[in-house]
N, C-alpha and C positions, 0 to 999 in steps of 0.2 A: 445171745441175749435173749430172744426169745424163748430159746429151748430152754433156758436156765429159768423162767420164768413159769413155764408150765410146769417145769418138773417140780419146783417150789410147791405150785399149787395142789400137783398131785399129794405131796409132803402133808400140805394142809389138808387133804381129805382122808389120807391116812389118820393123820392126828385126829381127826372129829370123831373118825371111826372107835380110836382108841377112847375117847372123852364119853362117847357111847356106852361103851363097854364099860368102863369104869362106872359111871354113874347106875347102869343096871345091876353091877356087883356091889354098889354100894345100897341100891335098894333091896336087892336081893338079904344084904347080910342085915339090914335093919330090920327084913318081915319077920327072919327067925326070933323066937324065944332069947334066946340067948346067942349077943351078937360077941363077934370077937371084936374087940377093939384095937388091936393091932393091924389086923387086916385090915378095917375101916380106916385107920389112920393111913395106912400105906396107898389104899386104892384113893384118900381124898387129898394125898400130895399128889401122887401122879393126876389125878384128875384137874386139880388146879396147875400144876406145869404146862401140861398140855393145852388147856384154855390158854395161858398166856404164851406160849410158844405160836397157838393159833391165831389170836390176837395181833401178836407182834408181826407175823407173817402179814397176815390181810390188810392192816394197816401200811405195812411197806409196799406192796401191790397198790392199794388205794392213792397213795402218794405218787407211785409210778405214773398211773394213768391219767391223774389228774395233772402232771406236768405233759404230758402227750395231749392231752385234752385241752390245755389252755395253750399250747407254741410254744412252754420254755424249751430252752435248750437244754438237753440233758445227754447221758451217755447211751450212746447207742442207737441214735434214732436221728434218722434225714429228714425226716416230718414236716419241720417248720422252714427248712432249707428247700425243700421240693416247693411247699406252701407258697413261700415267697416269691420264689421263681417263676411258678405258675401266674403268680397275680402280675410280676413284671411283663411277662409275657402276653397277659391280657392286658394291660395297661398299654404296651407297643401296639399291640395289633387295634386297640381302639382309636391310639393318635394316629397311626397310617391309615385307617377310615376316615378319620376324621380331616386330615390333610388332604387326602384324595377330595373329600369333598369342596374343602377351601380352594383345592386346584380348578375345579369344574365353574366353582363361582367367581372365580378370577378369569378363567375363560370366556365367560359369558359374558361377563362384565366388559372385556377386551373386544369381545367381538361386537357387543353394542356401541361402545364407541365408536370403532372402525367404522360401524355403516352408519352412523351420525356424521362422521368425520366426512365419507363419500356422499352423502346426501347434502350438505352442504357445500 
């Protein structure tokens, strides 16, 4: 899953290179005294298609990252489950500490009661 995402981002990077190349070709053609209209049209269509593909893929990547960051369940990730498990372990450890403190407090109170009963 992660490798697929990285490959998709590499493709986006290549597509951005194509966008820049198309833009350069368009500017070069427009700078000529006589420009070729059909060549401009082809470059413009390629430019627009590339921009649309990049926008679509980046939107998909952003949606995925949003799911991961908000802890929503999504395909291929165990982050949410691991986070829930770690939080449960933290709560269990906290409960253990508090029960230990409560046990010591009860022992102290029982000792005090026994001492008072022995004194009387």
